[in-house]
Chimera marker file (.cmm) of the C-alpha trace (Angstrom):
<marker_set name="trace">
<marker id="1" x="12.712" y="24.202" z="12.722" r="1" g="1" b="0" radius="0.5"/>
<marker id="2" x="12.299" y="21.977" z="9.742" r="1" g="1" b="0" radius="0.5"/>
<marker id="3" x="10.915" y="18.294" z="9.986" r="1" g="1" b="0" radius="0.5"/>
<marker id="4" x="12.345" y="15.759" z="7.784" r="1" g="1" b="0" radius="0.5"/>
<marker id="5" x="10.169" y="13.130" z="6.022" r="1" g="1" b="0" radius="0.5"/>
<marker id="6" x="10.701" y="9.463" z="6.227" r="1" g="1" b="0" radius="0.5"/>
<marker id="7" x="11.213" y="7.398" z="2.994" r="1" g="1" b="0" radius="0.5"/>
<marker id="8" x="7.733" y="6.245" z="3.390" r="1" g="1" b="0" radius="0.5"/>
<marker id="9" x="6.222" y="9.744" z="3.334" r="1" g="1" b="0" radius="0.5"/>
<marker id="10" x="8.456" y="10.600" z="0.322" r="1" g="1" b="0" radius="0.5"/>
<marker id="11" x="6.883" y="7.638" z="-1.602" r="1" g="1" b="0" radius="0.5"/>
<marker id="12" x="3.382" y="8.338" z="-0.537" r="1" g="1" b="0" radius="0.5"/>
<marker id="13" x="3.845" y="11.822" z="-2.028" r="1" g="1" b="0" radius="0.5"/>
<marker id="14" x="4.301" y="10.161" z="-5.335" r="1" g="1" b="0" radius="0.5"/>
<marker id="15" x="0.745" y="8.978" z="-5.382" r="1" g="1" b="0" radius="0.5"/>
<marker id="16" x="-2.607" y="11.009" z="-5.672" r="1" g="1" b="0" radius="0.5"/>
<marker id="17" x="-5.668" y="9.517" z="-3.794" r="1" g="1" b="0" radius="0.5"/>
<marker id="18" x="-8.481" y="9.046" z="-6.088" r="1" g="1" b="0" radius="0.5"/>
<marker id="19" x="-10.962" y="7.183" z="-3.828" r="1" g="1" b="0" radius="0.5"/>
<marker id="20" x="-11.236" y="4.691" z="-0.763" r="1" g="1" b="0" radius="0.5"/>
<marker id="21" x="-12.112" y="1.395" z="-2.117" r="1" g="1" b="0" radius="0.5"/>
<marker id="22" x="-12.542" y="-0.428" z="1.166" r="1" g="1" b="0" radius="0.5"/>
<marker id="23" x="-12.091" y="-0.724" z="4.901" r="1" g="1" b="0" radius="0.5"/>
<marker id="24" x="-11.402" y="-3.833" z="6.842" r="1" g="1" b="0" radius="0.5"/>
<marker id="25" x="-10.001" y="-4.858" z="10.074" r="1" g="1" b="0" radius="0.5"/>
<marker id="26" x="-6.547" y="-5.172" z="8.618" r="1" g="1" b="0" radius="0.5"/>
<marker id="27" x="-6.571" y="-1.840" z="6.802" r="1" g="1" b="0" radius="0.5"/>
<marker id="28" x="-7.953" y="0.515" z="4.278" r="1" g="1" b="0" radius="0.5"/>
<marker id="29" x="-7.595" y="0.065" z="0.637" r="1" g="1" b="0" radius="0.5"/>
<marker id="30" x="-7.412" y="3.383" z="-1.840" r="1" g="1" b="0" radius="0.5"/>
<marker id="31" x="-7.337" y="3.766" z="-5.628" r="1" g="1" b="0" radius="0.5"/>
<marker id="32" x="-4.303" y="5.999" z="-6.211" r="1" g="1" b="0" radius="0.5"/>
<marker id="33" x="-2.610" y="7.498" z="-9.262" r="1" g="1" b="0" radius="0.5"/>
<marker id="34" x="1.199" y="7.513" z="-9.507" r="1" g="1" b="0" radius="0.5"/>
<marker id="35" x="2.119" y="11.243" z="-10.307" r="1" g="1" b="0" radius="0.5"/>
<marker id="36" x="4.824" y="10.616" z="-12.660" r="1" g="1" b="0" radius="0.5"/>
<marker id="37" x="3.985" y="7.167" z="-14.104" r="1" g="1" b="0" radius="0.5"/>
<marker id="38" x="0.302" y="8.338" z="-14.666" r="1" g="1" b="0" radius="0.5"/>
<marker id="39" x="-0.815" y="4.648" z="-13.938" r="1" g="1" b="0" radius="0.5"/>
<marker id="40" x="-3.579" y="3.507" z="-11.234" r="1" g="1" b="0" radius="0.5"/>
<marker id="41" x="-2.839" y="1.504" z="-8.346" r="1" g="1" b="0" radius="0.5"/>
<marker id="42" x="-4.524" y="0.149" z="-5.396" r="1" g="1" b="0" radius="0.5"/>
<marker id="43" x="-2.658" y="0.852" z="-2.170" r="1" g="1" b="0" radius="0.5"/>
<marker id="44" x="-3.495" y="-0.616" z="1.166" r="1" g="1" b="0" radius="0.5"/>
<marker id="45" x="-2.961" y="1.172" z="4.270" r="1" g="1" b="0" radius="0.5"/>
<marker id="46" x="-2.293" y="-1.009" z="7.187" r="1" g="1" b="0" radius="0.5"/>
<marker id="47" x="-1.503" y="0.710" z="10.723" r="1" g="1" b="0" radius="0.5"/>
<marker id="48" x="1.165" y="-1.242" z="12.588" r="1" g="1" b="0" radius="0.5"/>
<marker id="49" x="1.994" y="1.076" z="15.295" r="1" g="1" b="0" radius="0.5"/>
<marker id="50" x="-0.030" y="-0.472" z="17.771" r="1" g="1" b="0" radius="0.5"/>
<marker id="51" x="-0.063" y="-3.906" z="16.857" r="1" g="1" b="0" radius="0.5"/>
<marker id="52" x="1.374" y="-7.050" z="18.323" r="1" g="1" b="0" radius="0.5"/>
<marker id="53" x="4.629" y="-8.684" z="16.695" r="1" g="1" b="0" radius="0.5"/>
<marker id="54" x="2.280" y="-11.648" z="15.364" r="1" g="1" b="0" radius="0.5"/>
<marker id="55" x="0.050" y="-9.042" z="13.807" r="1" g="1" b="0" radius="0.5"/>
<marker id="56" x="2.896" y="-7.389" z="12.164" r="1" g="1" b="0" radius="0.5"/>
<marker id="57" x="4.188" y="-10.581" z="10.849" r="1" g="1" b="0" radius="0.5"/>
<marker id="58" x="0.706" y="-11.603" z="9.621" r="1" g="1" b="0" radius="0.5"/>
<marker id="59" x="0.444" y="-8.095" z="7.632" r="1" g="1" b="0" radius="0.5"/>
<marker id="60" x="3.918" y="-8.701" z="6.299" r="1" g="1" b="0" radius="0.5"/>
<marker id="61" x="2.767" y="-12.116" z="4.858" r="1" g="1" b="0" radius="0.5"/>
<marker id="62" x="-0.180" y="-10.614" z="3.568" r="1" g="1" b="0" radius="0.5"/>
<marker id="63" x="1.842" y="-8.088" z="1.604" r="1" g="1" b="0" radius="0.5"/>
<marker id="64" x="4.364" y="-10.732" z="0.370" r="1" g="1" b="0" radius="0.5"/>
<marker id="65" x="1.354" y="-12.811" z="-0.739" r="1" g="1" b="0" radius="0.5"/>
<marker id="66" x="-0.510" y="-9.721" z="-2.563" r="1" g="1" b="0" radius="0.5"/>
<marker id="67" x="2.714" y="-8.903" z="-4.363" r="1" g="1" b="0" radius="0.5"/>
<marker id="68" x="3.165" y="-12.463" z="-5.613" r="1" g="1" b="0" radius="0.5"/>
<marker id="69" x="-0.350" y="-12.611" z="-6.658" r="1" g="1" b="0" radius="0.5"/>
<marker id="70" x="-0.025" y="-9.159" z="-8.629" r="1" g="1" b="0" radius="0.5"/>
<marker id="71" x="3.000" y="-10.565" z="-10.456" r="1" g="1" b="0" radius="0.5"/>
<marker id="72" x="1.086" y="-13.783" z="-11.500" r="1" g="1" b="0" radius="0.5"/>
<marker id="73" x="-1.936" y="-11.644" z="-12.871" r="1" g="1" b="0" radius="0.5"/>
<marker id="74" x="0.326" y="-9.510" z="-14.732" r="1" g="1" b="0" radius="0.5"/>
<marker id="75" x="1.782" y="-12.460" z="-16.521" r="1" g="1" b="0" radius="0.5"/>
<marker id="76" x="-1.298" y="-14.038" z="-16.993" r="1" g="1" b="0" radius="0.5"/>
<marker id="77" x="-3.376" y="-10.786" z="-18.298" r="1" g="1" b="0" radius="0.5"/>
<marker id="78" x="-0.525" y="-9.415" z="-20.497" r="1" g="1" b="0" radius="0.5"/>
<link id1="1" id2="2" r="1" g="1" b="0" radius="0.2"/>
<link id1="2" id2="3" r="1" g="1" b="0" radius="0.2"/>
<link id1="3" id2="4" r="1" g="1" b="0" radius="0.2"/>
<link id1="4" id2="5" r="1" g="1" b="0" radius="0.2"/>
<link id1="5" id2="6" r="1" g="1" b="0" radius="0.2"/>
<link id1="6" id2="7" r="1" g="1" b="0" radius="0.2"/>
<link id1="7" id2="8" r="1" g="1" b="0" radius="0.2"/>
<link id1="8" id2="9" r="1" g="1" b="0" radius="0.2"/>
<link id1="9" id2="10" r="1" g="1" b="0" radius="0.2"/>
<link id1="10" id2="11" r="1" g="1" b="0" radius="0.2"/>
<link id1="11" id2="12" r="1" g="1" b="0" radius="0.2"/>
<link id1="12" id2="13" r="1" g="1" b="0" radius="0.2"/>
<link id1="13" id2="14" r="1" g="1" b="0" radius="0.2"/>
<link id1="14" id2="15" r="1" g="1" b="0" radius="0.2"/>
<link id1="15" id2="16" r="1" g="1" b="0" radius="0.2"/>
<link id1="16" id2="17" r="1" g="1" b="0" radius="0.2"/>
<link id1="17" id2="18" r="1" g="1" b="0" radius="0.2"/>
<link id1="18" id2="19" r="1" g="1" b="0" radius="0.2"/>
<link id1="19" id2="20" r="1" g="1" b="0" radius="0.2"/>
<link id1="20" id2="21" r="1" g="1" b="0" radius="0.2"/>
<link id1="21" id2="22" r="1" g="1" b="0" radius="0.2"/>
<link id1="22" id2="23" r="1" g="1" b="0" radius="0.2"/>
<link id1="23" id2="24" r="1" g="1" b="0" radius="0.2"/>
<link id1="24" id2="25" r="1" g="1" b="0" radius="0.2"/>
<link id1="25" id2="26" r="1" g="1" b="0" radius="0.2"/>
<link id1="26" id2="27" r="1" g="1" b="0" radius="0.2"/>
<link id1="27" id2="28" r="1" g="1" b="0" radius="0.2"/>
<link id1="28" id2="29" r="1" g="1" b="0" radius="0.2"/>
<link id1="29" id2="30" r="1" g="1" b="0" radius="0.2"/>
<link id1="30" id2="31" r="1" g="1" b="0" radius="0.2"/>
<link id1="31" id2="32" r="1" g="1" b="0" radius="0.2"/>
<link id1="32" id2="33" r="1" g="1" b="0" radius="0.2"/>
<link id1="33" id2="34" r="1" g="1" b="0" radius="0.2"/>
<link id1="34" id2="35" r="1" g="1" b="0" radius="0.2"/>
<link id1="35" id2="36" r="1" g="1" b="0" radius="0.2"/>
<link id1="36" id2="37" r="1" g="1" b="0" radius="0.2"/>
<link id1="37" id2="38" r="1" g="1" b="0" radius="0.2"/>
<link id1="38" id2="39" r="1" g="1" b="0" radius="0.2"/>
<link id1="39" id2="40" r="1" g="1" b="0" radius="0.2"/>
<link id1="40" id2="41" r="1" g="1" b="0" radius="0.2"/>
<link id1="41" id2="42" r="1" g="1" b="0" radius="0.2"/>
<link id1="42" id2="43" r="1" g="1" b="0" radius="0.2"/>
<link id1="43" id2="44" r="1" g="1" b="0" radius="0.2"/>
<link id1="44" id2="45" r="1" g="1" b="0" radius="0.2"/>
<link id1="45" id2="46" r="1" g="1" b="0" radius="0.2"/>
<link id1="46" id2="47" r="1" g="1" b="0" radius="0.2"/>
<link id1="47" id2="48" r="1" g="1" b="0" radius="0.2"/>
<link id1="48" id2="49" r="1" g="1" b="0" radius="0.2"/>
<link id1="49" id2="50" r="1" g="1" b="0" radius="0.2"/>
<link id1="50" id2="51" r="1" g="1" b="0" radius="0.2"/>
<link id1="51" id2="52" r="1" g="1" b="0" radius="0.2"/>
<link id1="52" id2="53" r="1" g="1" b="0" radius="0.2"/>
<link id1="53" id2="54" r="1" g="1" b="0" radius="0.2"/>
<link id1="54" id2="55" r="1" g="1" b="0" radius="0.2"/>
<link id1="55" id2="56" r="1" g="1" b="0" radius="0.2"/>
<link id1="56" id2="57" r="1" g="1" b="0" radius="0.2"/>
<link id1="57" id2="58" r="1" g="1" b="0" radius="0.2"/>
<link id1="58" id2="59" r="1" g="1" b="0" radius="0.2"/>
<link id1="59" id2="60" r="1" g="1" b="0" radius="0.2"/>
<link id1="60" id2="61" r="1" g="1" b="0" radius="0.2"/>
<link id1="61" id2="62" r="1" g="1" b="0" radius="0.2"/>
<link id1="62" id2="63" r="1" g="1" b="0" radius="0.2"/>
<link id1="63" id2="64" r="1" g="1" b="0" radius="0.2"/>
<link id1="64" id2="65" r="1" g="1" b="0" radius="0.2"/>
<link id1="65" id2="66" r="1" g="1" b="0" radius="0.2"/>
<link id1="66" id2="67" r="1" g="1" b="0" radius="0.2"/>
<link id1="67" id2="68" r="1" g="1" b="0" radius="0.2"/>
<link id1="68" id2="69" r="1" g="1" b="0" radius="0.2"/>
<link id1="69" id2="70" r="1" g="1" b="0" radius="0.2"/>
<link id1="70" id2="71" r="1" g="1" b="0" radius="0.2"/>
<link id1="71" id2="72" r="1" g="1" b="0" radius="0.2"/>
<link id1="72" id2="73" r="1" g="1" b="0" radius="0.2"/>
<link id1="73" id2="74" r="1" g="1" b="0" radius="0.2"/>
<link id1="74" id2="75" r="1" g="1" b="0" radius="0.2"/>
<link id1="75" id2="76" r="1" g="1" b="0" radius="0.2"/>
<link id1="76" id2="77" r="1" g="1" b="0" radius="0.2"/>
<link id1="77" id2="78" r="1" g="1" b="0" radius="0.2"/>
</marker_set>
């Protein structure tokens, strides 16, 4: 019997783990290499399965804030 991968699994397969950068209470950060783009990124893995709805909202807000900050730095640095 063949198991199907979720969209998240497929997207994570696009990256090669280079090293773990840090671990905090909210999650773990990794330096990864996108396999086709050959660009390095920082990936933060946040386990949400056992979290409360409030914790999930907080994690989501952190992701949105980080994405906004990334866009800001791209514009400033470039």
